[in-house]
C-alpha positions in Angstrom: -31.4 -39.8 -10.9 -30.6 -38.8 -7.3 -26.7 -38.9 -8.2 -27.6 -36.8 -11.4 -29.3 -34.4 -8.8 -26.5 -34.6 -6.5 -23.8 -33.9 -9.3 -25.9 -30.5 -10.9 -26.1 -29.3 -7.1 -22.5 -29.2 -6.7 -21.9 -27.5 -10.0 -24.1 -24.9 -9.1 -22.9 -24.5 -5.8 -19.1 -24.4 -6.6 -17.4 -21.2 -8.5 -17.2 -21.9 -12.2 -16.2 -18.7 -13.8 -15.8 -15.1 -13.1 -19.5 -14.7 -14.0 -19.9 -16.4 -11.1 -17.6 -13.6 -8.7 -19.4 -10.9 -10.0 -23.1 -11.7 -10.1 -23.2 -13.6 -6.4 -20.4 -12.0 -4.6 -20.1 -8.6 -6.8 -16.4 -9.2 -6.9 -14.5 -8.6 -9.3 -12.3 -10.9 -11.1 -8.4 -9.5 -12.1 -8.1 -12.4 -14.3 -8.4 -16.5 -15.3 -5.4 -18.8 -15.1 -6.2 -21.7 -17.5 -6.1 -25.1 -16.0 -2.9 -27.4 -17.2 -2.7 -30.1 -19.9 -2.4 -33.5 -18.1 1.4 -33.5 -19.4 2.3 -30.2 -18.1 3.7 -28.7 -14.7 3.4 -25.3 -14.1 6.9 -24.5 -13.8 7.6 -25.2 -17.0 4.3 -23.4 -17.7 5.7 -20.6 -15.9 8.9 -20.6 -17.8 7.4 -20.0 -21.2 6.5 -16.6 -21.8 4.5 -17.5 -24.3 2.3 -19.8 -22.3 -1.4 -19.6 -21.4 -0.7 -19.4 -18.0 2.0 -17.0 -18.4 0.5 -14.4 -20.6 -2.8 -15.0 -17.9 -0.5 -13.7 -14.8 1.1 -11.3 -17.1 -2.7 -9.7 -17.6 -3.2 -9.8 -14.2 -0.2 -8.0 -13.2 -1.0 -5.3 -15.5 -4.8 -5.1 -13.6 -2.9 -5.0 -10.7 -1.6 -1.7 -11.6 -5.3 -0.1 -11.1 -6.6 -2.2 -8.9 -6.9 0.9 -6.4 -7.0 4.1 -6.5 -3.1 4.7 -6.2 -2.2 2.4 -8.2 -0.2 -0.6 -7.5 -0.7 -1.8 -3.7 2.3 -1.5 -1.8 1.3 -4.8 0.1 -0.6 -7.3 -1.0 -1.9 -10.3 0.8 -2.8 -13.1 -1.9 -4.6 -16.0 0.0 -7.7 -18.4 -1.0 -10.6 -19.9 1.1 -9.2 -23.3 1.6 -5.6 -25.4 0.9 -4.4 -26.5 -2.8 -6.4 -23.4 -4.8 -3.1 -22.2 -6.4 -2.2 -18.8 -4.0 1.7 -20.1 -3.8 2.0 -20.2 -7.3 -0.1 -17.3 -8.2 1.8 -15.1 -5.6 5.1 -16.3 -7.5 3.6 -16.2 -10.9 2.1 -12.5 -10.2 6.1 -11.8 -8.1 7.4 -12.3 -11.5 5.2 -10.7 -14.2 5.7 -7.7 -12.3 9.5 -8.2 -11.9 9.3 -8.6 -15.5 7.4 -5.2 -16.2 10.5 -3.2 -14.5 8.6 -3.5 -10.7 11.0 -3.8 -7.4 9.2 -6.9 -6.1 9.1 -8.9 -2.6 7.5 -11.6 -1.7 7.7 -12.7 1.9 6.2 -15.8 2.7 3.4 -15.3 5.5 2.5 -18.6 5.9 4.0 -19.7 9.3 2.4 -23.3 9.5 3.4 -24.1 6.0 6.0 -22.3 4.3 6.1 -22.4 0.5 8.0 -19.3 -1.3 10.5 -20.1 1.6 10.9 -23.3 -0.5 12.7 -21.1 -3.3 15.5 -20.0 -1.4 18.6 -22.3 0.1 18.8 -22.3 3.3 20.9 -19.2 5.2 21.3 -17.4 8.6 19.1 -14.2 7.6 16.5 -13.2 9.8 12.9 -14.8 9.0 9.6 -13.4 9.2 9.0 -15.4 12.6 12.4 -14.0 14.2 11.5 -10.4 13.7 7.9 -11.0 15.0 9.5 -12.6 18.2 11.8 -10.0 18.7 14.8 -12.6 18.5 16.0 -10.6 15.6 15.8 -7.1 13.9 14.6 -6.7 10.5 17.8 -5.7 9.0 19.3 -8.2 6.7 15.9 -10.3 6.3 15.7 -9.5 2.8 17.4 -12.2 0.7 17.9 -12.7 -3.2 17.8 -15.9 -5.2 19.6 -16.5 -8.2 17.0 -18.2 -10.0 14.1 -15.3 -9.5 13.9 -11.9 -10.3 12.5 -10.8 -7.3 13.5 -10.6 -3.3 12.0 -13.3 -0.5 11.3 -12.9 2.9 11.5 -16.5 4.4 9.1 -17.3 6.9 10.7 -19.1 9.5 9.7 -21.5 11.9 7.7 -20.1 15.3 8.3 -21.2 18.4 5.2 -20.3 19.6 1.7 -20.1 17.7 1.3 -18.5 14.5 -1.5 -16.7 16.0 0.3 -14.6 18.6 3.2 -13.4 16.4 0.8 -12.2 13.5 -1.3 -10.3 16.1 1.7 -8.2 17.3 1.3 -4.4 16.8 4.5 -4.4 14.9 3.6 -6.7 11.8 1.9 -3.6 9.6 4.8 -1.1 10.4 7.1 -4.5 9.4 5.3 -4.6 6.0 5.5 -0.6 5.4 9.3 -0.7 6.1 9.8 -3.3 3.6 7.5 -1.8 1.3 9.8 1.4 1.5 12.3 -0.2 -0.5 10.3 -1.9 -3.2 6.8 -1.1 -5.7 5.1 -3.8 -4.0 5.8 -6.3 -1.3 3.5 -9.9 -1.8 2.6 -11.8 1.2 2.1 -15.5 0.3 -0.6 -15.8 3.0 -2.6 -19.1 4.6 -5.6 -20.0 3.5 -8.6 -18.2 5.3 -10.8 -21.3 6.7 -9.7 -22.9 10.0 -7.5 -20.4 10.8 -7.2 -16.9 12.1 -3.6 -16.0 10.2 -4.8 -14.2 7.3 -7.3 -12.4 9.0 -4.5 -11.1 11.1 -2.1 -10.7 7.9 -5.2 -8.9 6.3 -5.5 -5.9 9.0 -1.6 -5.2 8.1 -1.9 -4.9 4.4 -3.4 -2.3 2.0 -5.3 -4.7 0.0 -6.3 -8.1 -0.4 -6.7 -10.7 -3.2 -8.4 -13.9 -3.4 -7.2 -17.4 -5.1 -10.5 -19.6 -6.3 -10.1 -22.7 -7.9 -12.4 -23.1 -10.6 -14.7 -26.0 -10.2 -13.5 -26.6 -6.9 -14.5 -23.7 -4.6 -17.6 -23.9 -2.7 -19.7 -20.7 -2.8 -20.3 -21.1 1.1 -16.5 -21.2 1.4 -16.0 -18.5 -0.3 -18.7 -16.2 1.5 -17.3 -17.2 4.8 -13.8 -16.1 4.1 -15.0 -12.8 2.4 -17.2 -12.4 5.6 -14.0 -13.1 7.8 -11.9 -10.3 5.9 -11.9 -7.1 5.7 -13.9 -5.8 3.1 -12.5 -2.2 2.3 -9.2 -4.1 1.9 -10.2 -6.9 -1.1 -9.4 -5.4 -4.2 -10.9 -9.1 -6.4 -10.4 -12.7 -7.1 -8.3 -14.6 -9.4 -9.7 -18.0 -11.2 -7.3 -20.9 -10.9 -7.1 -23.9 -12.9 -10.0 -22.7 -15.3 -11.6 -25.0 -17.9 -14.0 -23.1 -20.4 -15.8 -26.0 -21.1 -16.7 -27.6 -17.4 -17.5 -24.1 -16.7 -20.1 -24.2 -19.7 -18.6 -21.0 -21.4 -18.7 -19.6 -24.4 -15.7 -20.1 -26.4 -14.0 -16.9 -28.0 -15.0 -14.4 -25.2 -12.5 -12.2 -24.7 -11.4 -12.9 -21.1 -10.9 -16.8 -21.9 -9.0 -15.9 -25.5 -5.5 -17.1 -24.2 -7.0 -19.9 -23.1 -9.1 -20.7 -26.1 -6.0 -19.9 -28.6 -4.1 -23.1 -27.5 -6.8 -25.8 -27.0 
């Protein structure tokens, strides 16, 4: 009985669906990404334009176009409360979807401690975000183009000092705005909020912040702390990842979960 009570208490403390975001945090949901089947990989799912995951990210991309009063934000930080919620995958998938819609997209790998998006690039001598923020290089030539991706990328690099020192530099916002001048949107793939100051510093230098929330895993307390640390006026909403309608206890057939239900 104690075990069952403990499990039930835990389930009540995690974010399960968009309704939880709205009711507990008054946080708009820009979309829901279904959980993969055991036999699937996210790479294969995103390569298939008709998969439930691809269609979910297309829907999120369309939602972003009306997420702010001015339309598509010029600079967007994608972060999460804790690690492994799918923020880097979401950053790349949203970038691909926006590119397919005809947008000029740049992804900046803003995680100076554990680069993710930079792995899409082969090693090159181009200046990285760390190089420019440390003053060892100029911004000229830092934008790279991958043969495998429809968007451009700025690599994180390996900082020689504490990332907080670099991200706290006064020129960070100006750098993002300069990069945005040649693109429709700059997506910053940032680190998680909990335990680090990095995401908070990045959030101060962008127009909008999008949170990635893993369904049935992210605790309400973790999300609450993350929201309290980020500038509230910049947060445009959240994306639910790894969603399972049955585990969330939602009614099948709801419009929001159409893509998920159609393939299960």
